[in-house]
N, C-alpha and C positions, 0 to 999 in steps of 0.2 A: 414567486416560488418561497413557498413557507416551509422553512428550514427547520428541525429538530433534533438532537441527539437521539442514540437510539439505544444503544448497550454500551457507549465508551464514550460518556458526557467529556472526558479530559481531550477528546479530539476535539471537540466544539467550541473549544475558547476562541475567545474575541467575536463569539457571532452571537446573536441573542435569540432564545427559542422563541417559536411563534410568531417571528418578526416577516414582514412578506419581503424579500429581497429581489433586487431587478438584477439582469447580468446584462453585461456591455458584449462579455463574446463568451463560447463555450466550443467546447470540444467535446466530442462522445465518440466514444470507441468501444469494442467489443471485449473485455478480460479473458472472454474466454468461458467454455463450460465448468463449474465448478470441481469439478475433476483437475481439468485444464490448467485454471487458474490457480490452483490448492499448488500444483507441480511447479508452475510457475512462479509462484510464491517460494517455496520450497529452496527451487536455485537459486531466488532470489538473495535468501536466505544463505547458501551456502557461497556465493559470489562475495554476500560482506563479510564472511569469517564464522561467520557462528558455529561452534562444534556437535557432529550429529549427536543425539541423544535420541533411547527409545521412546515410541509413543505406540500407546494401543489404543486401533478404532476397530470395532465390527470384528471382535477378537483376535485380530492378526496386531502383533506388534512388529513395528518397522524401525528403523533408524531414518531420524527426518533433521534438521536443519532448521527450520522453521518450528518447530519443538523446542529447542535451545528459546529460540526468541520470546515464544511464551511464556517462558518461565520467567524473565528478566525483565527488568523494569528500563531497561533505555536502550540504546544499541545500534547501529547505522539501518535504517526504514524498517527500524521497530513500530512505528507508527502505524505503518501500512503493513507489515509482517504480521501484528497483533492486533488485527482486526478483523471486522467479520468479512465472510464472502458475499455477501448476497446484500446487504443494505448499511446505509447510516453515511454520516458526514463528517470530511473532515474539513476541520478548521484553516484557515489563513496561519495561525502559529504553527501549527504540525509539518502544511504544507511548505510553509518556509524551512524548516529542518532538515523535511527529508528530499527537498530538491536539490538541498547540499550534497545529501547524500547521494543522491544521481548523478549529481556532476561530478565527486568523488570518484565513483566508482566507474564512471562511463566508458575509461579506456578499459580494464577489465572485461565491461559489458562487452562492447565492440569485440573482444578477441572469443566470448563464448562459442562453441562451435552448433549449437542450435539457431538458427534462422527466427522460429515463433520465439525463441525468448528474446532477442537481441531486438525482434521487430514490436513486440508487447515494454520489454524496457525504453526503447523511445517514446511509445505512447504516454506511458505514466510519468516518464520526465517530462512531457510535452505539457502534462495534465497538471504535476504541480508547479512545472514554472509558471503556468499561466494564473497559478491557485494563492503563487506564494506571494500575491500582491495579493492582501481584502480579497481573496475569493476562498471559494470552496469545492471540494470537489464529494460529490454525490454520489451512492453506491444505490441504484436501484435495478 
């Protein structure tokens, strides 16, 4: 597989663009539709303690937790929340950090009332765990 950064080159740290990478193991899961994934990502931001802030989209303004993360430069799950919902690569440096966030917030996630949120949290946690040791997460 040939990897290259798309719109978030800082998430590509510790990888080389255009290099052919082989993988020893892989894990695929459906993150959801665009709207479903974005709703999940907003819940993740809420779980991580980001405050709600106004966000305008298609002429409507709503309070969103992920919108606060988008305005920051760091924070829990920031590398995932402030990332494309469609394509891109997150390299091992960011994966290590985000995996630690998943560990830190696991207990709170287990108490979340939505089964879909918990299932997605477990899938993402597994993906980041696998990639934290010289791996990469590829959105496609």
